C-alpha positions as CSV (number, residue, x, y, z in Angstrom):
1,M,-74.0,-89.6,30.9
2,D,-76.2,-86.5,31.3
3,R,-73.6,-85.2,34.1
4,I,-70.7,-85.0,31.7
5,E,-70.0,-81.3,31.2
6,D,-68.1,-81.3,27.8
7,L,-68.1,-84.8,25.9
8,T,-65.2,-83.6,24.2
9,K,-63.2,-84.1,27.2
10,I,-64.0,-87.7,27.9
11,K,-61.5,-90.5,27.8
12,L,-62.0,-93.5,25.4
13,P,-60.2,-96.9,25.2
14,Q,-57.8,-97.9,22.5
15,G,-59.3,-98.0,19.3
16,W,-62.5,-96.1,19.8
17,V,-64.0,-92.8,18.5
18,L,-66.6,-90.5,19.7
19,I,-69.1,-89.3,16.8
20,K,-72.2,-86.7,16.9
21,I,-74.7,-88.1,14.0
22,H,-76.4,-86.2,11.9
23,L,-79.8,-87.5,10.6
24,K,-81.3,-86.9,7.1
25,E,-84.0,-84.0,7.3
26,S,-85.5,-85.1,4.0
27,L,-88.8,-86.8,3.8
28,I,-88.3,-88.5,0.5
29,V,-88.1,-92.0,0.5
30,T,-85.3,-93.5,-1.2
31,P,-85.8,-97.1,-3.0
32,D,-83.5,-98.6,-1.0
33,S,-85.6,-97.4,2.6
34,K,-87.6,-100.6,2.7
35,E,-84.9,-102.3,4.0
36,K,-83.9,-100.2,6.9
37,S,-85.9,-98.9,9.5
38,G,-86.1,-95.5,11.4
39,P,-84.1,-92.2,10.8
40,Q,-81.1,-92.3,8.3
41,V,-77.7,-91.0,9.3
42,D,-76.6,-88.3,6.8
43,Y,-73.0,-88.0,8.3
44,A,-71.5,-87.8,12.1
45,D,-68.6,-85.3,13.1
46,V,-65.7,-87.3,14.9
47,L,-65.3,-85.4,18.3
48,V,-62.6,-87.6,20.2
49,V,-60.5,-90.0,19.2
50,A,-58.6,-92.7,21.4
51,R,-54.9,-91.5,21.6
52,D,-53.5,-94.7,19.4
53,I,-55.8,-93.7,16.5
54,E,-53.9,-91.6,14.1
55,D,-55.7,-91.4,10.6
56,V,-59.0,-89.8,12.1
57,L,-58.6,-86.7,13.8
58,P,-61.5,-84.5,15.8
59,G,-63.3,-82.4,12.9
60,D,-63.5,-85.2,10.5
61,V,-66.4,-86.1,9.0
62,V,-67.6,-89.7,8.9
63,L,-69.6,-91.1,5.9
64,D,-70.0,-94.4,6.4
65,F,-70.1,-96.6,9.8
66,R,-71.4,-99.3,11.8
67,S,-72.6,-99.1,15.6
68,T,-74.6,-100.3,18.2
69,E,-73.2,-97.7,20.9
70,G,-75.6,-94.9,20.3
71,F,-77.0,-92.5,23.2
72,V,-78.3,-89.1,23.5
73,W,-76.7,-86.4,25.5
74,R,-78.6,-83.2,25.6
75,K,-81.0,-83.9,23.0
76,E,-78.4,-84.9,20.4
77,Q,-77.5,-88.0,19.3
78,Y,-73.9,-89.7,19.6
79,A,-72.1,-92.9,19.0
80,L,-69.2,-95.0,20.4
81,V,-67.4,-96.4,17.3
82,P,-64.6,-98.8,17.4
83,R,-62.1,-97.4,14.6
84,M,-62.3,-100.4,12.5
85,N,-66.3,-99.7,12.1
86,I,-65.5,-96.4,10.3
87,K,-65.5,-97.1,6.4
88,V,-65.1,-93.7,5.1
89,A,-64.3,-90.3,6.7
90,V,-63.1,-87.4,5.0
91,E,-61.2,-84.0,6.3
92,R,-64.0,-81.3,7.3
93,S,-62.5,-79.6,4.3
94,N,-63.4,-82.0,1.7
95,F,-67.0,-82.5,2.5
96,N,-69.5,-80.2,0.8
97,F,-72.1,-79.1,3.4
98,D,-74.2,-77.3,0.7
99,G,-74.0,-80.1,-1.7
100,I,-77.3,-81.8,-1.5
101,L,-80.4,-80.2,-2.2
102,G,-83.4,-79.6,0.7
103,R,-80.6,-80.0,3.4
104,K,-80.1,-77.2,5.9
105,T,-76.5,-75.9,5.8
106,K,-74.3,-77.1,8.7
107,R,-70.7,-75.8,8.5
108,N,-69.8,-75.4,12.2
109,L,-68.7,-78.0,14.7
110,T,-70.9,-77.8,17.5
111,N,-71.7,-79.8,20.9
């Protein structure tokens, strides 16, 4: 993967979505964290969607998903996710990046 110049130009098989994962930055322990290990996902940016997917678009924000296809590219965390494993996604304009206390503001989609 490190030899890929631009991840947004990859070709995906039908039904797949490439997302960039943003991990929670808070050190606060939540009550349900006993059941989960490792860093928690805050949200993810949709980077690329397969040609057959019409209801999720690049730039959308994913709030809930399942994936086992994660990887690191240029020190950032990404995942390949089947569309059916994306449970909640919203348009970028419908997501409040400033709404959570203690989190750094992230307004721009970056690679």
